[in-house]
Every structure is written in structure tokens, then in C-alpha cells.
N, C-alpha and C positions, 0 to 999 in steps of 0.2 A: 295233798298230805294232809292226814285227819288231824283235827284241833285235838287237843289235850284237855280234859274236863277232870277237876279233882272233885270228888263226892267225900263228906265227912259226914257219920252218921255213926253212934256207937250199937245201934241194933245191926246185926249182919243182914237180917233178912231186908232191909233197906237199902243196903249195901249192895246186895245180888240184885234186890231188883231193876234200882238204877244203872247197876252195871248191865244190866240184862237189855231194859230199853233203850240205853244209849250206847251201847258198845257196836253197835253194828255201824253207826256213821263216826262214832269219835273215840280217841283212845282214853278209857277211863282208868283212873289211877282212886282208890280208895283207901279211906283213912278214919281208925275208930273213934276217933276223939279230937278236939280241938289242939290239945298240946301236940300231938303226931303232927297234925297236920303243919302246926307252926314249924315244928323242926324241920319239915319235910321242906316248907318254904326258905326257911331259913339259908337251907342249904344250896340256894340258887338256883329251883325248880320252879318255874313259870308255868302254870295251865294257865289257858286260854279263857278258863271259867271256873267260879269254887261255887260248889252247890253243898252246904251248908245246915245241919240241923242245927234247932237251937238248945235243946237240952241233953248234955254229953257231960261226963265225968271228965273230971282236970281241968280243963279250960271248953266254958260253953259257948255256944254262938255267938253271943253276944260278946263276950272277950274277945273271941279271934276275931271276930269281925273290924276291933277297936285295933288289936295289933296289926292285921292287913292296912288299914287306911291309915296306920301313923308312920307306916315304913315305908319309904320313897321307892323299894324296889319292887313293892308289891300293892301298893295303894290305888294304881288304876285297874286290878285284875279286876273283872267285873263278879260279883257275888251274890248268887240267889238263896235265901232262904226255901229250906223245906223241910215243914214243922207240924207236927199234932197241934201245936199250940194255936188255939183260934181265938184269944181276946186281942182286943183290938189295940189295947197299950204295946203289946209285942209288937205287931204290926207297925205302929207307927216307931216306936224305936228301933225297929231291923233298920226303917228306912233315914231313921236320925242317924244313926250311926253306920249309914253309908251301904245299903244293899241296895242293890240293881232291881232287886224283883224278891218277891214272898210268894210261895206256893204253900197251899195248906194241905195236909193229909187227909182224907185220901184223896188222890188226882187221878188222871186217864194217863194213858201212855203217851195220847196225841196232844194233850194239855201241857204237859212235859216238856215233847218234845219241840211244839211249837215256840212255849216259853224261851227254852234253851238257843233254838234257830234266830228268833228275834234280836236276845242279846248280844248274840256273837256278831249278828250282822251289824250291829249298831257299835260295836267295839273296834 
């Protein structure tokens, strides 16, 4: 059975790109912002991995990480930040808030797939 990935990004092109790169090997669910993703998780949905952007309307990636890690039913779901932000403070803040990995855009499909495989193997 395929594992399920939750991809959260406000840019439709990135959501479609990640769905295209990962959809052959995984069930990919996409959400356009952290608030919509949080509601989806609060309804009892449990992906095997969450891939989230940092800069999103309504609920950004940092706030989403906090919500995920504070909730007993979601705190163990691995999370990968996928962002265009390259500031080292964002990198460190992501890990402090509970991210399992940080992938900076642009990335290659091979790098993305490799990191996803590694996280899912370790979880």
C-alpha cells in the first residue's frame, strides 16, 4: 500500500510539481495553506509525511509546525520544510520547531525523492 504525503504550498505550480514528482510512488494530498491543512489533520487524517512551505497566507509553515507538534495525535508525523527562503535563521527555526528536514527551492526531483524516502524509512 502506498504511503500518503500531505503537500502544503500556496503556489499551485509547486503543489502540482510535487504531486507530479511524488505521485507515482505515493498518494499525494495537496492543501493551499497551513490553515486548510490543519483543519484536514484535525478531522483525523494522518499522512505518513508532511511537506510544507514556510510562507503561506492564514497560517504559515512555522505556525503549522507548532500546531502539529503540540497535538498528541499529530506530533509524531514527520515534517519536511520545502521553501524558497534561504536564511539560516529560518533553517534553524524550522528544526527548533520540529521539522525533520529542510529542502530549499529550487531542488532536483532526485533530491526530493531521496529525502522523502529517507524520512519515511526512518519513521
